[in-house]
C-alpha positions as CSV (number, residue, x, y, z in Angstrom):
1,M,100.0,51.3,108.1
2,G,103.3,53.0,107.3
3,E,105.3,49.8,107.6
4,Y,102.8,48.1,105.2
5,V,103.1,50.8,102.6
6,T,106.9,50.8,102.8
7,A,107.0,47.1,102.3
8,S,104.5,47.3,99.4
9,P,105.9,49.4,96.5
10,S,104.1,47.2,94.0
11,S,100.9,45.2,93.9
12,F,103.0,42.0,94.1
13,H,104.7,43.2,97.2
14,A,101.4,44.3,98.8
15,V,100.1,40.7,98.3
16,A,103.3,39.1,99.5
17,T,103.4,41.3,102.6
18,A,99.7,40.5,103.3
19,A,100.3,36.8,102.8
20,A,103.1,36.8,105.3
21,A,100.9,38.5,107.9
22,L,98.2,35.9,107.2
23,D,100.7,33.0,107.5
24,A,101.8,34.4,110.9
25,A,98.2,34.6,112.0
26,G,97.6,30.9,111.2
27,F,95.8,31.2,107.9
28,T,96.2,28.4,105.4
29,A,97.4,29.2,101.9
30,L,95.5,27.4,99.1
31,D,97.0,26.8,95.6
32,E,94.4,27.4,92.9
33,T,95.9,24.5,90.9
34,R,95.2,22.0,93.7
35,P,91.9,20.6,95.0
36,W,90.1,22.4,97.8
37,S,88.3,19.7,99.6
38,E,86.5,19.6,103.0
39,L,87.4,23.1,104.2
40,S,87.0,23.1,108.0
41,A,86.5,26.2,110.1
42,G,89.4,28.6,110.0
43,G,91.2,31.2,107.9
44,Y,92.3,30.7,104.3
45,Y,93.8,32.7,101.4
46,T,94.8,32.3,97.8
47,V,96.9,34.5,95.5
48,R,96.5,35.2,91.8
49,D,99.4,37.4,90.6
50,G,99.0,40.8,92.2
51,A,95.7,40.0,93.9
52,L,94.8,38.1,97.1
53,I,91.5,36.8,98.5
54,A,91.4,35.7,102.1
55,W,88.4,34.5,104.1
56,V,87.4,33.2,107.5
57,L,85.1,30.2,107.5
58,P,83.2,29.9,110.8
59,S,82.1,26.6,112.2
60,G,78.4,27.7,112.2
61,A,78.1,28.8,108.6
62,A,75.5,26.7,106.7
63,P,76.2,26.0,103.0
64,G,73.7,28.8,101.9
65,A,75.2,31.4,104.3
66,G,76.0,34.7,102.9
67,Y,79.4,36.2,102.2
68,R,80.4,39.6,103.8
69,I,83.0,40.9,101.4
70,L,85.4,43.8,101.6
71,G,86.7,44.7,98.2
72,A,89.8,46.8,97.7
73,H,92.7,47.0,95.2
74,T,96.5,46.7,95.5
75,D,97.7,48.9,92.6
76,S,98.2,52.6,92.4
77,P,98.7,55.1,89.4
78,G,102.2,55.7,88.3
79,F,104.6,54.3,85.7
80,K,105.4,50.9,84.4
81,L,108.7,49.7,82.8
82,K,108.5,49.2,79.0
83,P,110.1,46.3,77.1
84,R,113.8,47.1,76.1
85,P,113.7,49.7,78.9
86,T,117.4,50.9,78.8
87,T,118.3,54.0,76.8
88,V,121.3,56.4,77.0
89,T,121.1,60.1,76.1
90,H,124.2,62.3,76.4
91,R,125.6,59.8,79.0
92,W,122.4,59.9,81.0
93,Y,121.0,56.4,81.7
94,Q,117.3,56.4,81.3
95,A,114.4,53.9,81.7
96,G,111.6,53.7,79.2
97,V,108.3,53.8,81.0
98,E,104.6,53.8,80.2
99,I,102.0,55.7,82.2
100,Y,99.9,53.4,84.4
101,G,96.5,54.6,85.2
102,G,95.9,58.3,85.9
103,P,98.8,59.7,88.0
104,L,99.2,63.4,88.8
105,L,102.2,63.6,86.6
106,N,103.8,66.7,88.0
107,S,103.9,65.2,91.5
108,W,106.5,62.6,90.3
109,L,109.0,65.2,89.2
110,D,112.3,65.6,91.1
111,R,111.5,62.7,93.5
112,D,113.9,59.9,94.5
113,L,112.3,56.9,92.9
114,R,112.8,53.1,92.9
115,F,111.8,50.2,90.7
116,A,109.7,47.4,92.1
117,G,107.7,44.4,91.0
118,R,108.1,40.8,89.9
119,L,110.6,39.1,87.6
120,V,109.9,35.8,85.9
121,V,113.3,34.1,85.6
122,R,114.7,31.0,84.2
123,G,115.0,28.2,86.7
124,R,118.0,25.9,86.9
125,D,115.6,22.9,86.3
126,G,114.5,24.3,83.0
127,G,111.2,25.8,84.3
128,T,110.5,29.3,85.5
129,R,110.0,30.9,88.9
130,Q,108.8,34.3,90.0
131,V,110.9,36.6,92.2
132,L,110.1,39.9,93.8
133,T,112.5,42.8,93.4
134,A,112.7,46.3,94.8
135,T,115.6,48.7,94.3
136,G,116.7,51.5,96.5
137,P,116.3,55.1,95.4
138,V,118.0,54.9,92.0
139,A,115.9,57.0,89.6
140,R,114.5,60.5,89.2
141,I,112.3,62.3,86.7
142,P,114.1,65.7,86.5
143,Q,112.2,68.8,85.7
144,L,113.5,71.5,83.3
145,A,115.1,74.4,85.1
146,I,113.0,77.6,85.3
147,H,115.7,79.4,83.4
148,L,115.0,77.2,80.4
149,D,111.2,77.5,80.7
150,R,110.1,80.9,82.0
151,S,106.4,80.1,81.6
152,A,106.5,76.9,83.8
153,N,104.8,78.6,86.7
154,E,102.0,79.8,84.5
155,G,101.0,76.3,83.6
156,L,103.3,73.2,83.4
157,T,102.7,71.0,80.4
158,L,104.3,67.6,80.3
159,D,104.6,65.5,77.2
160,K,103.7,61.9,78.3
161,Q,106.5,60.4,76.2
162,R,109.4,62.9,76.2
163,H,109.2,64.4,79.7
164,V,108.6,61.5,82.1
165,Q,111.4,59.1,81.3
166,P,113.5,58.7,84.6
167,V,117.2,59.0,84.7
168,W,119.0,56.3,86.8
169,G,122.7,56.8,86.2
170,V,125.5,58.1,84.1
171,G,128.1,56.4,81.9
172,Q,128.8,54.6,78.7
173,A,126.0,52.9,76.7
174,Q,127.6,49.5,76.9
175,D,127.5,49.6,80.7
176,A,123.8,50.5,81.0
177,D,121.3,47.8,81.8
178,V,118.1,48.3,83.9
179,L,117.6,44.6,84.1
180,T,121.0,44.1,85.8
181,V,119.9,46.7,88.4
182,L,116.7,44.7,89.0
183,A,118.5,41.3,89.2
184,N,121.0,42.7,91.7
185,A,118.2,44.1,93.8
186,A,116.5,40.7,93.9
187,N,119.7,39.1,94.9
188,E,120.4,41.6,97.7
189,S,116.9,41.0,99.1
190,R,117.2,37.2,99.2
191,G,116.4,36.0,102.7
192,T,113.8,38.7,103.3
193,S,111.7,38.7,100.1
194,R,109.1,36.1,99.0
195,T,108.9,34.2,95.8
196,T,105.7,32.9,94.1
197,V,105.0,29.8,92.2
198,T,101.9,29.4,90.1
199,G,100.5,32.5,91.8
200,A,100.5,31.0,95.3
201,P,103.1,32.3,97.8
202,S,105.8,29.9,98.9
203,A,107.7,30.0,102.2
204,A,109.7,33.2,102.8
205,A,113.1,33.0,101.2
206,G,115.0,32.5,104.4
207,D,112.9,29.6,105.7
208,G,114.9,27.1,103.6
209,A,113.4,28.3,100.3
210,V,116.4,30.5,99.4
211,A,116.7,30.6,95.6
212,E,120.0,30.8,93.7
213,P,121.2,34.3,92.5
214,I,120.0,35.5,89.2
215,T,121.5,37.6,86.4
216,A,119.9,39.9,83.8
217,S,120.1,37.0,81.2
218,D,117.9,34.9,83.5
219,I,115.0,37.4,83.3
220,L,112.4,36.2,80.8
221,G,109.7,38.7,81.7
222,Y,108.9,41.4,84.2
223,D,106.1,43.6,85.7
224,I,108.0,46.5,87.2
225,V,106.6,49.8,88.4
226,V,108.2,53.0,89.4
227,A,107.6,53.9,93.1
228,D,108.4,56.8,95.4
229,S,111.2,55.8,97.7
230,Q,110.3,58.3,100.5
231,A,109.0,56.6,103.6
232,P,105.5,57.5,105.0
233,E,105.6,60.3,107.5
234,L,103.3,61.6,110.2
235,I,103.1,65.4,109.8
236,G,101.1,68.3,111.2
237,A,101.4,70.0,114.6
238,Q,99.5,67.1,116.2
239,R,101.1,64.5,114.0
240,T,97.6,63.3,112.9
241,L,98.2,63.4,109.1
242,L,99.9,60.6,107.3
243,A,101.8,61.6,104.1
244,S,102.6,58.7,101.9
245,G,102.4,57.2,98.5
246,R,99.9,54.5,97.6
247,L,97.3,55.5,100.2
248,D,94.9,54.9,97.3
249,N,94.2,52.1,98.0
250,L,96.5,50.4,100.5
251,T,94.5,52.1,103.2
252,S,91.6,49.8,102.5
253,V,93.7,46.7,102.0
254,F,95.5,47.3,105.3
255,A,92.2,48.0,107.2
256,G,90.7,44.8,105.8
257,L,93.8,42.7,106.5
258,R,94.0,43.8,110.1
259,A,90.3,43.4,110.8
260,L,90.2,39.9,109.1
261,I,93.1,38.6,111.1
262,E,91.4,39.7,114.4
263,H,88.1,38.3,113.2
264,A,89.7,34.9,112.7
265,H,89.7,34.4,116.4
266,D,85.9,34.2,116.5
267,L,85.0,31.1,114.6
268,E,82.1,29.9,116.8
269,S,79.5,32.7,116.8
270,A,79.6,34.0,113.2
271,E,77.1,32.7,110.6
272,H,78.5,34.3,107.5
273,V,81.8,33.9,105.6
274,S,84.0,37.0,105.9
275,V,86.0,37.7,102.8
276,L,88.8,40.2,101.9
277,A,89.2,40.6,98.2
278,A,92.2,42.7,97.2
279,F,92.3,43.0,93.4
280,D,94.9,44.3,91.0
281,H,94.6,46.6,88.0
282,E,91.7,48.8,89.3
283,E,93.5,51.8,88.1
284,V,93.5,50.6,84.5
285,G,89.9,49.3,84.4
286,S,90.0,45.9,86.3
287,A,89.5,43.8,83.1
288,T,92.3,41.2,83.9
289,R,92.4,37.8,85.4
290,S,93.5,39.3,88.7
291,G,91.2,42.4,88.4
292,A,87.7,42.8,89.8
293,A,86.2,42.4,86.3
294,G,87.9,39.0,86.0
295,P,86.6,35.7,87.4
296,F,88.9,35.6,90.5
297,L,86.3,36.4,93.2
298,E,83.6,34.3,91.6
299,D,86.0,31.3,91.2
300,V,86.9,31.5,94.9
301,L,83.3,31.8,96.1
302,V,82.2,28.9,94.0
303,R,85.0,26.7,95.3
304,I,84.3,27.8,98.9
305,S,80.7,26.7,98.4
306,A,81.7,23.4,96.8
307,A,84.2,22.6,99.6
308,R,81.3,23.0,102.1
309,D,79.2,20.5,100.1
310,G,77.0,23.3,98.8
311,T,74.7,22.8,95.8
312,T,74.3,25.2,92.9
313,D,71.2,26.5,94.7
314,D,73.1,26.9,97.9
315,Y,75.7,29.1,96.1
316,R,73.0,31.2,94.5
317,R,71.3,31.7,97.9
318,S,74.7,32.7,99.4
319,L,75.1,35.4,96.8
320,A,71.5,36.7,97.4
321,A,72.3,36.9,101.1
322,S,75.7,38.6,100.6
323,V,76.9,42.2,100.9
324,C,80.1,43.8,99.6
325,L,81.8,46.9,100.9
326,S,83.7,48.3,97.9
327,S,86.4,50.2,99.9
328,D,88.4,52.8,97.9
329,A,89.8,56.2,98.7
330,G,87.7,59.3,98.2
331,H,88.2,63.0,98.4
332,L,88.2,65.4,101.3
333,V,87.4,69.0,100.7
334,H,90.5,70.7,99.5
335,P,91.0,74.0,101.4
336,N,92.6,75.7,98.4
337,Y,90.0,74.5,95.8
338,Q,86.7,74.4,97.7
339,G,84.8,75.2,94.5
340,H,85.6,71.8,93.1
341,H,83.4,70.1,95.7
342,D,79.7,69.8,96.4
343,P,78.8,72.8,98.5
344,V,76.7,70.8,101.0
345,N,78.3,67.4,101.4
346,T,81.8,68.5,102.5
347,P,83.9,65.6,104.0
348,E,86.5,66.9,106.4
349,P,89.7,65.4,107.9
350,G,89.0,63.4,111.0
351,G,85.2,63.2,110.3
352,G,85.3,59.5,109.6
353,P,85.3,57.3,106.6
354,L,83.2,58.2,103.5
355,L,80.0,56.7,102.2
356,K,80.2,57.4,98.4
357,I,77.0,58.1,96.4
358,N,76.5,58.9,92.7
359,A,73.3,59.1,90.7
360,Q,75.0,57.7,87.6
361,Q,75.9,54.6,89.5
362,R,79.7,55.3,89.4
363,Y,79.3,54.3,93.0
364,T,76.8,51.5,93.9
365,T,75.4,52.9,97.2
366,D,71.6,52.9,97.3
367,A,69.2,53.4,100.2
368,T,69.7,49.9,101.5
369,G,73.4,50.2,101.3
370,A,73.4,53.5,103.1
371,A,71.3,52.0,105.9
372,E,73.8,49.0,106.1
373,W,76.7,51.5,106.5
374,A,74.9,53.5,109.1
375,R,74.3,50.4,111.1
376,V,77.9,49.2,110.7
377,C,79.3,52.6,111.9
378,E,76.9,52.7,114.8
379,R,78.0,49.3,116.0
380,A,81.7,50.4,115.6
381,G,81.0,53.7,117.4
382,V,82.5,55.8,114.6
383,A,81.2,58.7,112.6
384,Y,81.0,58.7,108.8
385,Q,80.5,61.3,106.1
386,E,78.7,61.3,102.8
387,F,80.6,62.1,99.6
388,V,78.9,63.2,96.4
389,S,80.6,65.0,93.5
390,N,80.0,68.6,92.4
391,N,77.7,68.3,89.3
392,T,80.4,70.0,87.1
393,V,83.2,67.7,88.2
394,P,82.5,64.1,87.1
395,C,83.7,61.5,89.6
396,G,85.7,58.4,89.0
397,S,84.5,54.8,89.7
398,T,85.5,51.8,91.7
399,I,85.3,48.0,91.8
400,G,81.8,48.4,93.3
401,P,79.7,48.6,90.1
402,I,81.8,45.7,88.6
403,T,81.2,43.4,91.6
404,A,77.5,44.2,91.7
405,T,77.1,43.6,88.0
406,R,79.2,40.5,87.8
407,L,77.8,38.7,90.9
408,G,74.6,40.4,91.7
409,I,75.8,41.1,95.3
410,R,74.4,44.1,97.0
411,T,77.3,46.5,97.1
412,L,78.0,49.9,98.6
413,D,81.0,52.2,98.2
414,V,83.0,53.5,101.1
415,G,86.6,54.5,101.9
416,V,88.8,57.1,103.6
417,G,89.1,60.6,102.3
418,L,92.4,62.0,101.0
419,L,94.0,65.1,99.7
420,S,96.1,64.8,96.6
421,M,94.7,61.5,95.3
422,H,96.8,60.0,92.6
423,S,99.8,62.1,93.6
424,A,103.1,60.4,94.2
425,R,102.4,61.4,97.8
426,E,98.9,61.6,99.2
427,L,97.6,62.8,102.6
428,V,95.1,61.2,105.0
429,H,94.0,61.8,108.6
430,T,95.0,59.0,110.9
431,G,91.7,59.1,112.7
432,D,89.9,58.3,109.5
433,L,92.2,55.3,109.0
434,Y,91.4,54.0,112.4
435,A,87.7,54.6,112.0
436,L,87.7,52.7,108.7
437,Y,89.4,49.7,110.4
438,G,86.8,49.9,113.2
439,A,83.9,49.9,110.7
440,V,85.3,47.0,108.7
441,A,85.7,45.0,112.0
442,A,82.1,45.8,112.9
443,F,81.0,44.7,109.4
444,W,82.4,41.3,110.0
445,R,81.5,41.0,113.7
446,P,78.7,38.5,114.4
């Protein structure tokens, strides 16, 4: 898990890293712009920007067989680089950033940060290509010294425009250029990073697909986030706690990826199609072409059905027979803020993954979904815990309601519990991670 998070500072890196693991496991990459005809039994995946959908098609699945879907997301709250990002203030080089999603802003202060994401660059043939880039620890959002703000410990207030712009160097204005830093990082990573073309991953750059070096003037567009550069760390006296950025929601992506790769070895006995759908942009509402509110999952499911010679009625029957686990991180009871939680349903570290319930349908779990999760966890031999919000503390939502509404698939909301969700560095119990993986594996098991 730690290695996956380290290799995945952005949604694009999370997808490229997952695609590399699927390639190594023998899955076939499919380009959305090419025909998908006569899909035989096996593992497949396709990529759309910062989202990936992978599936295992068993030999015994009839055209009307249901899909068993694990839905997750690849993005995390934080900051995204603005256009014309380079500014200089009193010789401090700064980067203009927007707030992405709902990060816990104070947790990003005084951390060693890096820039990561994708560049769209001018190709030597007149076209464009996409390149991944990730710098080392080059930036920091410095906090004001206590001597200059004596009231800081009584309640820190951060202006979202003036107080969160990272510094990344010192010098003269004519020498400052964030895009040069990004281009240099991309050049340094050639041979280990992956490039993408039309959304589908190519061979790793080092397998004969090494691209030529780029300069800042080659960059025509970019999607760059700010990421914590500190590596994940096992902490606690028993080393059972994982401290890391992006646990929301790479915990679910990683559990699904590992379980699906192992499930791909069992193509004979399964009667359903197992699907991992890792969407982008959940933290900003999911309403994009690569988000859960977009058509990506529906497009893929329709094409899977068509490639199996399924009719429209077969496809509709498949949806009616399908179930989706919307897997996203939830909250453990915080020992310092117990009053913010429901007094009866109190998820604890090491107690197993969460089943999330909400009367306002912010989570989609109903009685049938709860029974499905109970049976899955029983087969896996793992415990689970119910999560419901304190009535005075409204909860967030997930891709679950979006998937259920868009496709009519029965959906339930699950995930591991965290402390410090949406912090630059979150905390999870490793036993809960392993239990989530076991439950997902049982969900796909024949």
